[in-house]
N, C-alpha and C positions, 0 to 999 in steps of 0.2 A: 462616534467618530463623525466627524464634519464631513459634508456632503461634498465629494471633488477630493478626498483624502485617498491615497493610495492604499490599496488592501495590503494587510499584512499577510506577508509569504507564509505559505505552508512548507513545512518541511516532510519531505516525502521520502520513504523508506523502499526501495526497490530491491527486492531479494528473489534472484534467479542464477543459476548456476550457469546459463547461457548467458555470458557479458556481452556479447552481440545484442541481444535483445534487451538486456539490461540497459544497456549505454544510450539504445535507441529510444528505449521509455523514459530515459533520464532527459535525454535531449529534450523532449517533447513538453515535459514538466518543466522545465526552465525557461522555454519558449513561453508558457503559460505564465511566467513570473515566479516560480517557486523553486525551493530548493531540492535538491535530489541527492540522495545517497545511495550506493548500490553496496549490496553484500551478495558475495557468490557461493557462500556455505551458508549450512544451520547456525554453526557457532557464530559466525560472522554477524549474521541477522540479530542475533541475541546481543551481541557485543554492540552492535551500533544502536540497537533499540534503547539501550539504558541510559543514554546522556547525549544529547536531549533527546527527551520523548517524542517521535514522530507523531504528525497528525494523522498522516496514513501510511499503511503498510501495504505495499502490492507483492504478494507473495507467491511465488510457483508452489504448486502443492509436490511437485517431484523434484527430490534434492537426492544425490548418491547417497544411498544409506541411511536416509531418513525421510520418515513422513511429514510431508508440509503441514498436514494437520496437527502433529504433535508440536511443530515449531509455532503455529497459530496458538495453541491452547499454552505453551510457556509464555508467550507474547503476553496473551489476555492476563495472565496471572499477575504482571506487574505493571504493565502500561493501563495508563487512565482511560475510562470508558470511552471517552472523546475520540480517542485514537479509533480511526477506521481500518478494518482490514479488510482487504480484498483478497481474493485468490484467483488466480489464473493458470489454466492447466490446457494441453494441447491433447487430452484425453476426454473422451465424450463421456458422460454418465456420471460425473461427480457433483452435479447440483444438488443431491439428495444429501450427499455426505458434507457438504457445506451448510446446508441449513442445520442439519444434527449437531454438527460442531459450533454451531453459532458465529459463523462467519457472516460478516456485515454485506458482504458483495461476491458474488462468484460471476467470472467471465471465461471464456472461452478463447483462447490463443489462435491467432494474434490479437491481442487488446486492441479494440477499435479507438481512434483518435477522440471521437465523440463519447465514447464509455468514458474514458480518460478523464475527457472535460467535465462530463457531468458528475462524476466521483469527486473531482478537486472541487466542483462548484458545492457540492453537499458538505464537503469537510470544511470549507469555508465558514458555511452557515453554521456547522458545530462547534467548530475551534474559535470562529471570531463571529460572534452573532452581532447583529446591527441594533443599536438602541440600548 
């Protein structure tokens, strides 16, 4: 990629049953110049992740009637390895589960803008490496 060329946009899938929280995150993702899609149910997460494959999934681990880690496991079964999966939760103590489940990144709610920016930068380096 030539110096000064615009960065390729990332596709970020935000999965959270709280649509207000998801919309807020999506707005920030878009301000960083990326595409954001929102899924409010576990089924919708899997559907949206199918095509196109997201570069990043930001996944709440608490969905009504469904374990978010089970959703992450389902996503891992078909998404390319380069897709980063980050979980967010308002409940403390889930960090260990995230490690055991092979989650790339774990954040407590509310997800801080600086943490989201770092995650997106990492995804850029994985999805669109320079040189």
